[in-house]
C-alpha positions as CSV (number, residue, x, y, z in Angstrom):
1,M,-0.3,-13.8,-1.2
2,D,3.5,-13.6,0.3
3,I,3.6,-13.5,3.7
4,K,7.3,-14.9,4.6
5,R,8.6,-12.8,7.6
6,I,6.1,-11.4,10.4
7,L,7.0,-9.7,13.2
8,V,4.9,-9.4,16.7
9,P,5.9,-7.1,19.3
10,T,4.9,-7.9,22.9
11,D,4.9,-6.1,26.4
12,F,3.5,-9.8,28.1
13,S,0.2,-8.6,28.6
14,E,-3.4,-10.3,27.3
15,T,-3.7,-8.5,24.0
16,A,-0.3,-8.7,22.9
17,R,-0.1,-12.9,23.8
18,A,-3.4,-12.6,21.9
19,A,-1.6,-11.1,18.5
20,L,1.0,-13.6,19.4
21,D,-1.7,-16.3,18.9
22,Q,-2.9,-14.8,15.7
23,A,0.6,-14.2,14.7
24,L,1.4,-17.7,14.8
25,F,-1.6,-19.1,13.3
26,L,-0.2,-17.4,10.3
27,A,3.3,-17.7,10.3
28,A,1.9,-21.6,10.3
29,R,-0.4,-21.4,7.2
30,Y,2.1,-18.9,5.6
31,N,5.2,-21.2,6.6
32,A,6.4,-17.7,7.5
33,E,9.2,-16.8,9.8
34,L,8.1,-15.2,13.0
35,T,9.9,-12.7,15.0
36,V,8.9,-11.8,18.2
37,L,10.1,-8.4,19.5
38,H,10.3,-6.9,23.1
39,A,11.2,-3.2,23.8
40,R,12.9,-2.2,27.2
41,L,12.7,1.8,27.4
42,L,15.6,3.7,28.4
43,F,15.6,5.2,31.9
44,E,12.6,3.5,33.0
45,D,15.3,1.4,35.4
46,D,16.1,2.1,38.2
47,P,20.1,2.0,38.6
48,A,20.1,0.8,41.9
49,E,17.4,-2.1,41.2
50,L,19.3,-2.7,38.0
51,E,21.1,-5.5,38.5
52,H,17.2,-7.3,40.2
53,K,16.0,-6.4,37.1
54,L,17.9,-7.7,34.1
55,K,17.7,-11.2,36.4
56,D,13.8,-10.9,36.6
57,L,14.1,-9.8,33.0
58,K,16.0,-12.6,32.1
59,A,13.4,-14.6,33.4
60,E,10.4,-13.5,32.0
61,E,12.4,-13.7,28.1
62,K,12.7,-17.7,29.3
63,E,9.0,-18.3,30.5
64,V,7.4,-16.6,27.6
65,E,10.0,-18.5,25.2
66,H,8.4,-21.8,27.3
67,A,5.4,-20.8,26.9
68,L,5.5,-19.9,22.9
69,L,7.1,-23.3,22.4
70,D,4.2,-25.2,24.4
71,K,1.8,-23.0,22.1
72,L,3.7,-23.9,19.2
73,R,3.6,-27.4,19.6
74,K,0.2,-27.4,20.7
75,K,-1.3,-24.9,17.9
76,T,1.3,-25.8,14.8
77,A,1.8,-29.8,15.2
78,D,1.4,-29.8,11.4
79,H,4.4,-27.2,11.2
80,S,7.3,-28.3,13.1
81,H,9.3,-26.1,10.6
82,L,8.3,-22.7,11.7
83,N,10.8,-20.5,12.8
84,I,10.7,-18.6,15.5
85,K,12.9,-15.5,16.7
86,H,13.2,-13.5,19.3
87,E,14.4,-10.3,19.9
88,I,14.8,-7.7,22.7
89,I,15.8,-4.0,21.9
90,R,16.3,-0.5,23.5
91,G,14.6,2.6,22.7
92,Y,13.5,6.2,24.2
93,S,9.8,5.4,23.6
94,A,7.9,1.9,22.2
95,P,6.6,4.1,19.0
96,S,10.3,4.9,18.2
97,A,12.0,1.7,19.0
98,I,9.2,-0.9,17.2
99,L,9.4,1.4,14.1
100,G,13.0,1.8,14.2
101,Y,12.8,-2.2,13.9
102,I,10.6,-2.3,11.7
103,N,11.7,-0.2,9.2
104,N,15.2,-1.1,9.4
105,K,14.0,-4.6,8.6
106,E,11.7,-6.6,5.7
107,F,8.7,-7.1,7.2
108,D,5.5,-8.3,5.1
109,L,2.9,-8.4,8.0
110,V,3.2,-6.6,11.7
111,V,0.9,-8.5,14.3
112,I,0.0,-5.8,16.9
113,G,-2.2,-6.0,20.3
114,T,-4.2,-2.7,20.7
115,H,-4.0,-2.2,24.3
116,G,-1.1,-2.9,26.6
117,R,-0.1,-2.8,30.7
118,S,1.0,0.3,32.5
119,G,3.6,-0.4,35.5
120,L,6.5,-2.4,35.1
121,E,6.3,-3.6,31.9
122,H,4.4,-1.0,30.2
123,F,5.3,-0.8,26.7
124,L,1.7,-1.3,24.3
125,I,-1.0,1.3,24.9
126,G,-3.1,2.4,22.2
127,S,-1.5,4.9,20.9
128,V,1.4,3.1,20.1
129,A,-0.5,0.6,18.1
130,E,-1.8,3.8,16.1
131,K,1.3,5.2,15.9
132,V,2.5,1.5,14.1
133,V,-0.4,2.0,11.8
134,R,0.2,5.0,10.7
135,Y,3.8,5.2,10.4
136,A,4.8,1.4,9.4
137,R,5.7,0.8,5.6
138,C,4.6,-2.7,5.9
139,P,0.8,-3.9,6.8
140,V,-0.3,-4.2,10.2
141,L,-2.6,-6.5,11.8
142,T,-4.0,-4.8,14.8
143,V,-5.5,-7.6,17.2
144,R,-7.7,-6.2,20.2
145,S,-8.5,-10.0,22.3
146,A,-8.1,-13.5,21.9
147,E,-12.0,-14.2,21.7
148,Y,-11.8,-12.9,18.3
149,I,-8.5,-14.5,16.5
150,K,-8.9,-16.6,13.9
151,E,-7.1,-19.6,12.4
152,K,-8.9,-18.7,8.9
153,F,-10.6,-15.4,7.8
154,E,-13.7,-15.9,5.8
155,N,-15.9,-13.4,6.0
156,I,-14.1,-10.3,5.4
157,L,-15.5,-7.0,5.5
158,V,-14.0,-4.0,3.1
159,P,-14.7,-0.4,3.8
160,L,-14.9,1.1,0.2
161,D,-14.5,4.6,-1.0
162,F,-13.2,4.2,-4.6
163,S,-9.6,5.5,-3.0
164,E,-6.7,4.5,-4.7
165,P,-5.6,3.2,-0.9
166,A,-9.3,1.6,-0.8
167,M,-8.8,-0.3,-3.8
168,H,-5.5,-1.7,-2.6
169,A,-7.8,-2.9,0.5
170,L,-9.8,-4.7,-1.8
171,K,-7.3,-6.1,-3.8
172,T,-5.4,-7.7,-0.2
173,A,-9.2,-8.9,0.3
174,A,-10.1,-10.4,-2.6
175,N,-6.6,-12.4,-2.1
176,W,-7.9,-13.9,1.6
177,V,-11.2,-14.6,0.7
178,E,-9.6,-16.4,-2.6
179,E,-7.5,-18.4,-0.5
180,E,-10.1,-19.3,2.5
181,G,-13.3,-19.9,0.1
182,G,-15.5,-17.4,2.4
183,E,-17.6,-13.6,1.4
184,L,-16.5,-10.0,0.9
185,H,-18.9,-7.4,2.3
186,L,-18.6,-3.9,0.9
187,L,-20.0,-1.2,2.9
188,Y,-20.1,2.1,1.5
189,A,-20.8,4.9,4.2
190,V,-22.5,8.0,2.8
191,E,-22.0,10.2,6.1
192,Q,-23.6,13.9,4.3
193,E,-25.6,15.7,6.8
194,V,-28.9,17.3,5.8
195,H,-29.5,20.9,6.8
196,P,-32.3,21.2,9.0
197,A,-33.8,24.0,7.2
198,L,-34.6,21.0,4.6
199,Y,-36.7,19.3,7.0
200,A,-39.5,21.2,6.2
201,W,-39.8,19.7,2.7
202,G,-39.4,16.6,4.1
203,M,-35.4,15.4,3.4
204,K,-33.7,14.2,6.7
205,S,-31.6,11.9,4.9
206,V,-29.3,12.4,2.2
207,F,-31.5,9.4,0.6
208,D,-34.0,12.0,0.5
209,M,-32.0,14.2,-1.3
210,I,-30.2,12.0,-3.8
211,P,-33.3,9.4,-4.6
212,D,-30.9,7.2,-6.5
213,I,-27.6,7.2,-4.5
214,K,-27.4,3.9,-3.7
215,E,-27.7,3.0,-7.5
216,K,-25.0,5.4,-8.3
217,V,-23.0,3.6,-5.6
218,E,-24.1,0.0,-6.6
219,K,-22.8,0.6,-9.9
220,R,-19.1,2.1,-9.0
221,M,-18.8,-1.2,-6.9
222,E,-19.6,-3.3,-10.0
223,E,-16.8,-1.7,-11.5
224,A,-14.6,-1.4,-8.7
225,I,-15.2,-5.4,-8.3
226,A,-15.3,-5.6,-12.2
227,Q,-11.0,-4.5,-11.4
228,I,-10.5,-7.3,-10.2
229,P,-10.2,-11.0,-11.6
230,K,-10.5,-12.8,-8.4
231,L,-13.6,-11.8,-7.1
232,K,-15.5,-13.4,-9.8
233,K,-15.3,-16.2,-7.9
234,V,-15.7,-14.7,-4.5
235,A,-19.4,-14.1,-3.1
236,V,-19.8,-10.3,-2.6
237,K,-22.1,-8.5,-0.4
238,K,-22.7,-5.2,-1.4
239,V,-24.0,-2.7,1.1
240,I,-24.6,1.0,1.9
241,R,-25.6,3.2,5.0
242,E,-25.4,6.4,6.1
243,G,-23.6,8.0,8.9
244,K,-20.0,8.6,10.4
245,P,-17.7,6.1,8.7
246,H,-16.1,5.0,12.2
247,K,-19.6,4.1,13.6
248,V,-21.2,2.8,10.5
249,I,-18.9,0.2,10.6
250,A,-18.6,-1.1,14.3
251,K,-22.2,-1.0,14.1
252,Y,-21.9,-3.3,10.9
253,V,-19.0,-5.4,12.8
254,E,-21.3,-6.2,15.4
255,E,-24.6,-7.0,13.5
256,E,-22.8,-9.0,10.7
257,K,-19.5,-10.1,12.9
258,P,-17.1,-10.8,10.2
259,H,-13.8,-12.1,11.1
260,L,-11.8,-9.2,10.2
261,I,-11.9,-5.8,8.6
262,V,-9.2,-4.9,5.3
263,I,-9.0,-1.4,5.5
264,G,-6.6,1.4,3.4
265,T,-5.0,3.8,5.7
266,H,-6.2,7.0,4.0
267,G,-9.1,8.3,1.5
268,M,-10.5,10.9,-0.9
269,V,-11.7,14.3,0.5
270,G,-14.9,15.4,-1.9
271,L,-18.0,13.6,-2.8
272,D,-16.0,10.4,-1.9
273,R,-14.8,11.0,1.1
274,F,-15.1,8.1,3.5
275,L,-11.5,7.2,5.0
276,L,-8.9,9.8,6.9
277,G,-6.0,8.5,8.9
278,S,-8.2,9.0,11.5
279,T,-11.4,7.1,10.6
280,T,-8.5,4.0,10.3
281,E,-7.6,4.8,14.0
282,R,-11.4,5.0,15.6
283,V,-12.2,1.9,13.9
284,I,-9.2,0.1,15.1
285,R,-10.1,1.5,18.9
286,A,-13.9,0.9,18.3
287,V,-14.0,-2.7,17.3
288,K,-12.8,-6.0,19.0
289,I,-12.0,-8.4,15.6
290,P,-8.8,-7.8,14.1
291,V,-8.2,-5.0,11.9
292,L,-5.9,-5.3,8.7
293,T,-4.4,-1.8,7.4
294,V,-2.7,-1.3,4.4
295,K,-0.8,1.0,2.4
296,N,-0.2,1.9,-1.4
297,K,2.4,0.8,-1.8
298,N,2.7,-2.4,0.9
299,V,-0.1,-4.2,-0.2
300,I,-0.1,-8.4,1.0
């Protein structure tokens, strides 16, 4: 993998600090340049108190920088060459400010917290992270809790629908797993519902209607795996379940506790329908572990 430039937007909230910690691990591991970005929104300041707030902002920035350097010394002791930059920008809204900065630069990865605080330092809310995921040109890693950040992502879950974006996600996950030496979980959700009129015939599940559906999906999984040579050296667990994709994924995460989800941002409509943009966003909201979203032309 080639991760040379990482961006982490921060609003100084707990989730933003968790995203920063995760970004520090990745920057150290890949010897990448890390940019810490804070956005101030236009018209949010009271002109009568502007001078006072500027003083507070300067003090806060110094405090964050000192905290960051302290974390760097503790968590990246063997990576003294790590390059960290701090940027402050202004914009009309948090999503537009962040996306404008991202899309005018060449970043390999964005790491962002999924929830932030309201109030004076309001910056990130769920919709902000979702908009960054939706519109950023590079892969985005969303982080929800410090409890689930990792130095290494050894066990990775890939929701698979065999679409082009899903295959990109699978290739990305294969790179991560190969380097970490962990296990890859492939999960396919069959979400077709059975009409109640068929209950009288003993058909309560799509598995009753299509008895060999598991065999067919497993065959397609094997074909997908065969397209990625790196997966020949990786332990792969294949899972097929029935239900709404985001619910199936969330339940699987609770049961199996993977370290990371790698997911494509768009999927197919029709027989292989599994991922839609809203599904990815629902997954991000539903799970506590980090979620890496990738796009067709921007795979790590």
